[in-house]
C-alpha positions as a printed Julia matrix, in Angstrom:
518×3 Matrix{Float64}:
  -0.03    0.15    0.15
   1.19    3.51   -0.72
   0.14    6.92    0.02
  -1.19    8.69   -3.24
  -2.97   11.95   -3.81
  -6.68   11.85   -5.01
  -6.9    12.62   -8.77
  -9.47   15.56   -9.32
  -6.7    17.82  -11.13
  -3.91   20.16  -10.18
  -3.81   23.33   -7.88
  -6.18   21.61   -5.16
  -3.65   21.47   -2.25
  -4.83   25.01   -1.18
  -8.23   24.73   -2.84
  -9.54   21.42   -1.17
  -9.9    21.0     2.61
  -7.44   18.91    4.96
  -5.73   19.62    8.01
  -6.02   17.89   11.26
  -9.8    18.23   11.76
 -11.08   21.47   13.5
  -9.52   24.68   13.44
  -6.95   26.18   11.13
  -6.61   25.87    7.51
  -7.84   22.72    5.76
  -5.91   20.99    2.93
  -6.27   17.53    1.46
  -3.04   16.11    0.37
  -3.04   12.28    0.59
  -5.25    9.29    0.04
  -4.5     5.55    0.47
  -4.04    3.31   -2.55
  -5.19   -0.18   -2.03
  -3.83   -3.11   -4.05
  -6.95   -5.37   -4.34
  -4.95   -8.38   -2.72
  -4.45   -7.74    0.99
  -4.15   -4.18    1.87
  -6.54   -2.73    4.32
  -6.72   -0.33    7.23
  -7.94   -1.86   10.51
  -9.53    0.44   13.28
 -10.18    0.19   16.84
 -13.76    1.25   16.4
 -16.9    -0.82   16.84
 -20.54    0.49   16.32
 -22.34   -2.54   17.95
 -25.34   -1.75   19.71
 -25.91    1.71   18.18
 -29.31    2.99   16.94
 -28.22    5.06   13.97
 -25.16    5.19   11.75
 -23.59    7.23    8.91
 -20.61    6.11    6.87
 -19.04    8.48    4.42
 -15.94    8.04    1.99
 -14.37    9.06   -1.07
 -13.47    6.46   -3.39
 -11.61    6.04   -6.74
 -11.71    2.59   -8.28
  -9.19    1.04  -10.39
 -11.02   -2.0   -10.95
 -14.83   -2.27  -10.57
 -15.51   -5.86  -11.79
 -15.41   -7.47   -8.16
 -17.0    -6.97   -4.93
 -14.96   -4.5    -3.08
 -15.23   -3.54    0.73
 -15.12    0.13    1.32
 -15.81    0.63    5.04
 -17.23   -2.36    6.75
 -17.63   -4.35   10.13
 -18.44   -7.64    8.55
 -17.07  -11.12    8.97
 -19.98  -13.04    7.37
 -22.77  -15.21    8.63
 -24.16  -14.18   11.82
 -21.08  -12.21   12.53
 -21.78   -8.78   11.0
 -22.64   -5.1    11.86
 -22.68   -3.17    8.73
 -21.05   -2.7     5.29
 -20.57   -0.02    2.65
 -19.49   -1.99   -0.41
 -19.31   -2.07   -4.2
 -21.33   -4.94   -5.5
 -21.07   -4.96   -9.45
 -21.79   -8.69  -10.19
 -25.25   -8.95   -8.78
 -27.51   -7.92  -11.63
 -30.14   -6.52   -9.51
 -27.62   -4.01   -7.73
 -24.55   -3.36   -9.79
 -23.53   -0.48   -7.71
 -22.87    0.6    -4.09
 -24.47   -1.2    -1.4
 -25.31   -0.35    2.41
 -26.49   -2.61    4.79
 -26.9    -2.74    8.54
 -27.59   -5.78   10.7
 -29.54   -6.21   13.7
 -29.42   -8.84   16.48
 -30.66  -11.52   14.18
 -30.89  -10.33   10.54
 -30.95   -7.1     8.61
 -31.75   -3.95   10.27
 -31.74   -2.19    6.81
 -30.18   -2.05    3.48
 -30.44    0.05    0.52
 -28.36    0.11   -2.99
 -27.39    2.66   -5.44
 -27.47    1.12   -9.11
 -24.87    2.47  -11.09
 -25.13    0.31  -14.34
 -21.7     1.08  -15.76
 -19.57    1.51  -12.81
 -17.06    4.24  -13.3
 -13.15    3.72  -12.72
 -10.55    6.26  -12.71
 -12.87    8.87  -11.3
 -13.33    9.97   -7.59
 -16.81    9.4    -6.15
 -18.43   10.21   -2.73
 -20.37    7.36   -1.19
 -22.2     7.53    2.01
 -24.85    5.37    3.78
 -27.01    6.51    6.4
 -29.24    4.18    8.81
 -31.85    5.38   11.34
 -34.85    3.55   13.01
 -36.95    4.86   10.34
 -34.84    4.85    7.07
 -31.9     3.48    5.31
 -30.32    5.49    2.46
 -27.25    5.4     0.22
 -25.74    8.38   -1.34
 -23.63    8.57   -4.53
 -22.15   12.0    -5.17
 -24.8    13.77   -3.04
 -27.85   12.12   -4.63
 -30.03    9.88   -2.42
 -30.95    6.37   -4.14
 -34.48    5.07   -3.71
 -33.67    1.73   -5.38
 -35.43   -1.42   -3.79
 -34.53   -1.85   -0.17
 -35.54   -0.77    2.98
 -35.96   -1.51    6.82
 -36.12   -5.17    7.81
 -35.89   -5.03   11.71
 -35.0    -7.98   13.72
 -34.71   -7.97   17.4
 -34.14   -4.44   18.67
 -33.12   -3.01   15.32
 -30.05   -1.86   17.0
 -26.76   -2.64   15.19
 -25.63   -6.24   15.96
 -22.13   -7.04   17.66
 -19.22   -8.41   15.42
 -16.12   -9.95   16.31
 -14.15   -7.75   13.98
 -13.73   -3.97   14.47
 -14.42   -1.57   11.49
 -12.06   -2.13    8.47
 -11.52    0.16    5.56
 -10.56   -1.32    2.19
 -11.91   -4.83    2.89
 -14.55   -6.97    4.34
 -12.94   -9.3     6.83
 -13.64  -12.34    4.79
 -11.91  -10.67    1.73
 -13.31   -8.57   -1.0
 -10.3    -6.18   -0.85
 -10.31   -2.52   -2.36
  -8.46   -2.14   -5.7
  -8.4     1.61   -5.99
  -7.97    4.7    -3.49
 -10.05    5.72   -0.52
  -9.75    8.99    1.22
 -11.66   11.04    4.09
 -13.6     8.25    5.84
 -16.13    9.57    8.31
 -18.35    7.46   10.82
 -21.09    9.09   12.82
 -23.16    7.11   15.42
 -26.13    9.26   14.22
 -28.08    9.55   11.06
 -26.94   12.62    9.08
 -29.64   14.7     7.11
 -29.38   15.04    3.49
 -28.16   18.7     3.98
 -25.31   17.27    6.02
 -24.33   14.78    3.21
 -24.58   17.71    0.73
 -22.17   19.65    2.84
 -19.77   16.58    2.86
 -20.07   16.1    -0.92
 -19.05   19.82   -1.11
 -20.78   20.07   -4.65
 -18.11   17.55   -6.07
 -15.11   19.91   -5.29
 -13.47   17.36   -3.06
 -13.17   16.73    0.62
 -14.1    19.44    3.1
 -13.61   19.89    6.76
 -16.25   17.75    8.44
 -15.2    18.36   12.01
 -18.49   20.27   12.89
 -20.86   18.47   10.57
 -23.49   16.29   12.34
 -24.05   15.45   16.11
 -25.23   19.11   16.48
 -21.9    20.35   15.42
 -19.7    18.1    17.29
 -18.84   16.33   14.1
 -17.87   12.54   13.45
 -17.18    9.85   16.0
 -14.16    8.81   13.83
 -12.58   10.57   10.88
  -9.68    8.82    9.06
  -7.85   11.21    6.66
  -5.43    8.78    5.33
  -2.13   10.78    5.9
  -3.34   14.27    6.44
  -3.42   14.38   10.28
  -0.38   15.11   12.39
   2.6    13.04   11.36
   0.71   10.07   10.05
   2.4    10.23    6.45
   5.27    7.76    6.31
   4.0     5.61    9.07
   1.49    2.7     9.44
  -0.82    5.03   11.76
  -3.96    6.63   10.54
  -4.94    8.95   13.46
  -8.74    9.41   14.45
  -8.86   13.21   13.51
 -11.95   13.49   15.35
 -10.31   12.46   18.54
  -6.63   11.58   18.3
  -5.55    8.58   20.4
  -8.93    7.21   20.49
 -10.08    4.48   18.01
  -6.79    5.27   15.58
  -6.39    2.97   12.77
  -3.42    0.89   11.37
  -2.47    0.15    7.67
  -2.0    -3.47    7.28
   0.14   -5.71    4.93
   2.18   -3.01    3.49
   5.34   -4.19    1.56
   7.85   -4.86    4.37
   5.31   -4.24    7.04
   6.29   -0.55    7.03
   5.61    2.66    5.07
   8.91    4.7     6.02
   9.98    4.73    2.51
   8.65    4.51   -0.94
   5.53    6.63   -0.49
   4.25    7.79   -3.78
   3.33   11.64   -3.86
   1.08   12.98   -6.53
  -0.5    16.38   -7.29
  -3.41   14.41   -8.41
  -5.96   15.92   -5.86
  -9.44   17.04   -5.31
 -10.5    20.29   -7.04
 -13.6    21.75   -8.05
 -15.21   20.65  -11.47
 -14.13   22.7   -14.43
 -17.19   21.58  -16.36
 -18.83   24.59  -18.14
 -21.8    24.52  -20.59
 -21.77   27.72  -22.68
 -23.21   26.86  -26.25
 -26.14   25.2   -27.65
 -27.1    24.76  -31.39
 -29.99   26.69  -32.84
 -31.76   24.83  -35.79
 -34.04   26.91  -38.17
 -36.83   24.18  -38.58
 -36.27   23.92  -42.33
 -33.09   22.06  -43.16
 -30.6    22.34  -40.06
 -29.41   19.09  -38.34
 -26.36   17.27  -37.06
 -25.11   14.05  -38.54
 -23.53   11.96  -35.98
 -21.85   10.17  -38.64
 -22.68    6.68  -37.01
 -25.67    4.32  -37.0
 -24.66    3.12  -33.35
 -26.19    0.0   -34.5
 -24.28   -2.02  -31.93
 -25.3     0.13  -29.1
 -28.98    0.05  -30.06
 -28.81   -3.82  -30.08
 -28.9    -3.87  -26.33
 -30.02   -1.81  -23.39
 -29.18    1.75  -23.83
 -30.26    5.33  -22.76
 -30.76    8.54  -24.75
 -30.65   11.89  -23.47
 -30.81   15.56  -24.5
 -31.81   19.2   -23.68
 -34.28   20.77  -25.94
 -35.92   24.31  -26.29
 -38.72   24.88  -28.8
 -39.06   28.17  -30.67
 -42.35   27.08  -32.14
 -44.83   24.86  -30.26
 -46.66   23.27  -33.16
 -46.05   20.83  -35.97
 -44.04   17.7   -35.87
 -40.6    18.25  -34.98
 -37.67   15.57  -35.07
 -35.36   15.62  -31.98
 -32.99   12.54  -32.52
 -32.52    9.4   -34.11
 -33.36    7.56  -37.57
 -36.41    6.2   -39.01
 -35.96    3.52  -41.71
 -39.68    3.42  -43.05
 -41.7     0.75  -41.2
 -38.77   -1.23  -40.18
 -35.75   -0.3   -38.16
 -36.59    2.58  -35.96
 -34.98    4.34  -32.87
 -36.14    7.87  -32.92
 -37.57   10.55  -30.75
 -39.78   13.42  -31.68
 -42.24   16.11  -30.54
 -45.72   15.09  -31.87
 -46.97   18.69  -32.56
 -49.43   18.9   -29.66
 -49.0    17.23  -26.27
 -46.07   14.44  -26.26
 -42.7    13.73  -26.68
 -42.59   10.25  -28.46
 -39.89    7.51  -28.58
 -40.16    4.9   -31.3
 -38.09    1.79  -31.18
 -38.52   -1.23  -33.78
 -36.58   -4.12  -35.15
 -37.59   -5.06  -38.63
 -41.33   -6.34  -38.8
 -41.5    -6.85  -34.84
 -44.03   -4.98  -32.77
 -43.12   -1.48  -32.32
 -42.38    0.17  -29.01
 -44.02    3.5   -28.9
 -43.81    5.6   -25.71
 -45.21    8.99  -25.29
 -44.33   11.29  -22.27
 -46.84   14.09  -21.91
 -45.53   17.47  -22.51
 -47.04   20.96  -22.22
 -45.26   22.84  -25.04
 -43.53   25.91  -24.35
 -40.46   27.85  -25.3
 -38.31   26.95  -22.1
 -35.38   24.54  -21.8
 -36.45   20.77  -20.84
 -34.53   17.64  -20.36
 -35.62   14.4   -21.84
 -34.27   10.88  -21.42
 -35.25    7.34  -22.56
 -34.19    4.09  -21.24
 -34.47    1.12  -23.44
 -33.82   -2.33  -21.49
 -33.77   -5.79  -22.7
 -35.47   -7.85  -20.04
 -35.73  -11.48  -21.24
 -37.72  -11.34  -24.41
 -39.13   -8.05  -23.82
 -38.22   -4.46  -24.32
 -38.96   -2.26  -21.43
 -38.91    1.61  -22.26
 -39.04    4.21  -19.86
 -39.4     7.98  -20.42
 -38.32   10.89  -18.1
 -39.11   14.62  -18.74
 -37.33   17.26  -16.52
 -36.0    14.64  -13.98
 -39.7    13.09  -13.58
 -40.59    9.57  -14.59
 -43.33   10.09  -16.98
 -44.38    6.76  -18.54
 -43.34    3.27  -19.55
 -44.27    0.53  -21.95
 -43.18   -3.37  -22.36
 -43.19   -4.77  -25.82
 -42.08   -8.24  -27.14
 -38.83   -7.12  -29.01
 -35.54   -8.8   -29.28
 -33.16   -5.88  -29.49
 -30.16   -7.86  -30.91
 -31.9    -7.9   -34.09
 -31.78   -4.11  -34.79
 -30.26   -3.24  -38.11
 -29.95    0.31  -39.34
 -28.24    1.78  -42.27
 -29.17    5.38  -41.33
 -26.96    7.44  -39.21
 -28.52    8.77  -36.09
 -29.21   12.6   -36.56
 -29.83   15.29  -33.9
 -32.52   18.01  -34.8
 -34.04   15.83  -37.3
 -36.04   12.43  -37.37
 -33.73   10.57  -39.86
 -35.65    9.4   -42.8
 -38.4    11.92  -42.12
 -38.44   15.71  -43.22
 -39.24   16.62  -39.67
 -36.76   19.24  -38.16
 -36.76   21.07  -34.86
 -37.36   24.64  -34.82
 -35.46   25.45  -31.54
 -32.33   24.66  -29.71
 -30.62   21.45  -28.56
 -27.77   20.89  -26.09
 -25.8    18.06  -24.41
 -27.03   15.16  -26.5
 -25.89   11.83  -25.28
 -25.96    7.91  -25.98
 -25.11    5.84  -22.92
 -24.64    1.99  -23.63
 -26.85    0.82  -20.67
 -30.48    1.5   -19.27
 -29.66    4.03  -16.51
 -31.16    3.6   -13.13
 -33.76    6.01  -11.7
 -33.87    4.72   -8.11
 -36.82    2.56   -8.42
 -39.28    5.24   -8.57
 -42.99    5.11   -9.65
 -44.38    7.02  -12.48
 -44.98   10.67  -11.67
 -42.21   10.77   -9.15
 -38.93   12.43   -9.38
 -36.06   10.1   -10.44
 -32.87    9.58   -8.4
 -29.79    7.54   -9.27
 -28.35    7.93  -12.74
 -31.29    9.79  -14.1
 -30.92   12.34  -11.41
 -27.42   12.67  -12.45
 -28.36   13.45  -16.03
 -31.1    16.21  -15.01
 -28.69   17.52  -12.52
 -31.43   19.89  -10.93
 -31.95   21.45  -14.17
 -28.52   22.38  -15.33
 -26.38   20.22  -17.55
 -23.47   18.49  -15.78
 -20.46   16.35  -16.3
 -21.63   12.86  -17.31
 -18.39   11.33  -17.94
 -18.87    8.83  -14.95
 -21.88    7.55  -16.82
 -19.73    6.17  -19.45
 -21.62    7.75  -22.59
 -20.54    6.24  -25.93
 -21.73    9.54  -27.71
 -21.82   12.9   -26.35
 -22.34   16.05  -28.52
 -21.78   19.26  -26.48
 -22.7    21.72  -29.19
 -19.8    23.84  -29.18
 -18.16   23.11  -25.81
 -15.77   20.61  -26.78
 -12.26   21.68  -27.91
 -12.28   24.16  -30.77
 -15.88   23.15  -32.12
 -17.31   26.7   -31.75
 -17.44   28.45  -35.1
 -16.97   25.42  -37.23
 -19.18   22.7   -38.57
 -17.83   19.98  -36.46
 -19.43   18.73  -33.26
 -16.9    16.65  -31.58
 -18.09   13.36  -29.72
 -16.77   14.14  -26.3
 -17.48   10.7   -24.91
 -14.61    8.83  -23.29
 -15.42    5.56  -24.92
 -14.82    5.0   -28.7
 -17.66    3.75  -31.0
 -15.92    2.59  -34.03
 -12.5     1.54  -34.91
 -10.82    2.62  -31.64
 -11.69    6.4   -32.06
 -14.62    8.66  -31.51
 -16.73    9.6   -34.58
 -17.38   13.37  -34.47
 -20.77   14.82  -35.72
 -21.1    17.18  -38.73
 -23.54   20.3   -38.69
 -25.57   20.24  -42.02
 -27.04   23.48  -43.52
 -25.87   25.87  -40.7
 -26.35   29.56  -41.31
 -23.49   31.37  -43.04
 -23.87   34.19  -40.55
 -22.15   32.26  -37.74
 -19.07   30.86  -39.63
 -21.56   28.27  -41.1
 -23.36   26.75  -38.03
 -25.69   28.56  -35.77
 -24.33   28.46  -32.31
 -26.21   30.33  -29.36
 -25.31   31.28  -25.89
 -28.86   30.42  -24.75
 -28.08   27.42  -22.61
 -30.27   25.5   -19.99
 -29.7    27.11  -16.6
C-alpha cells in the first residue's frame, strides 16, 4: 500500500480542505491506494449496539469488476454489523450497497444502482441508517432503489468480532483503488449534511463540525493528512486523536517509512462549463453523428438531451433514425402534447412511448431508457427529471439493423426538423437507473445525475458512447464539427465526430447560441 493523492486535477492543495480536523486551514494532500489483494486499514472502532449510523467515504476505483469492501464491520454469517461496499456482479444491484444488521438479521439495507460503474474517477459514497430509514448516497444524490428496513430484534446494530475495516470485508473482497476522508457518525446525518460533505463535487471538506449538533463525527480517518501520519502505519482518528486510531495493514515490508508515492492528483472543483447550444431553423438544419450506433442499439441503452422549442406546433424531430416501417430508433415532438420515442426491429411489434408534455419555449431535459428484459423491451421516459411513462413490448433488440446515421434535430428518414435549440445530447450504453421510483415521481440514481437539478453537468462517470456538447468541446465553436466528447470510442478505436449540416452562413457556418439550460 502506498500513499497517493486523489485525482481531481491540479492546484487543489490549497483549494481543497485537509488539516487535522477542526481549526486552522484545511488541505487535503493524501489518500491511500489499496492493491486489491491484501491491503486494508484496521481500526479500533465498533458501532455495535448503536441505533443510528452514517458512513462516508471518497473512493476511486481502479477495478470495478468484483465486490470491494469500502468501510465495513463484517465477517460473514451471523457475525456482522454493517458494510458499505461495491457489488458490481449482482445484476439487481450493480452499484454501491449499504446494509446494517440487527441482532438476528438485517436492520436495513439500500443500494444505488450505477449500471456501468466508473473507474478512474473520484466518487463520494455515503450510507445513512436510522430507526426509520436506510439511504445510500452517491455524489450527494440519494438512491431510492429497492431496499428498506427489515428489523429483527431491537433493530440496533449487531455485534461483530471484527472492528471496522477500511478497504475490505474481513472475509476478503479487498479494495482495488483509492480511499480518502472516511467519516463515521453514530447518528443519522441529514440530506443537507451529506450535501455539505459532498461539497458540490469539489473534493473533501472539513467535516469536524458536521452532524451531532456541530460536534462532528465519531471517527475521521484522513489517510495521511493528520499530524505526522504520513510515512507511518498509523492513521490517526482526526475526530479524537489517540482514541480509535487505525493501522495500515499488509504493506510491503510491514512499514511505510520509505517509498511513499506523492502525487499532485488531488480533489478540485469541477471545471465543467456549458456555454453553447445549437439553434436549428426548422427547415433544413441538423447534426449528422456520422454513425448508426447499430451495436449500441442492439442492447440496453439510454438517450438523453436538452431541447428548447421556438415554435410549439407541428411535428419536430429531435433525435434518431427512421427507416420506414422497419428499423426505427427515434424521438420527436408530436406537435401537440407529447415527446414520443419509437423503437422497432424489422417487422416486430413497435415500442411507442409517449411522455406528456405541455409545449412551451423553455428548456427541458428528456431521457429514455430502453432495456432488454428477457424477451421484452422495457422503455421508460423521463421529462425534467420526472418518470413520465413506461411500456413493455415483445422485442429482441439484438436484431436491430440500421443503415441510416443517427441525426440530431431531425428524425432521420423523415423531413421533420426541430425549430429551436438543442444541447448536451448523449447516448449511454446501458439503461440508466432511476432509483426505483414510480411514474409521476422524481427520479434519483443515474437519471438524477443526467438532469442535475435542471442544469447540464459532467456525465463522464455514466460512460457515454456518444456525447455531443454543441460547441463546448475543444475548438468546435465556429466550425461545422461537433466533437463526440464521449470517453469511449464507438468505431475503429476512436470517437466519431458529428457534422453540422446546412448551418447558417452568418455564424461561421453553423448557428451557435449562448442560450443554454440554466
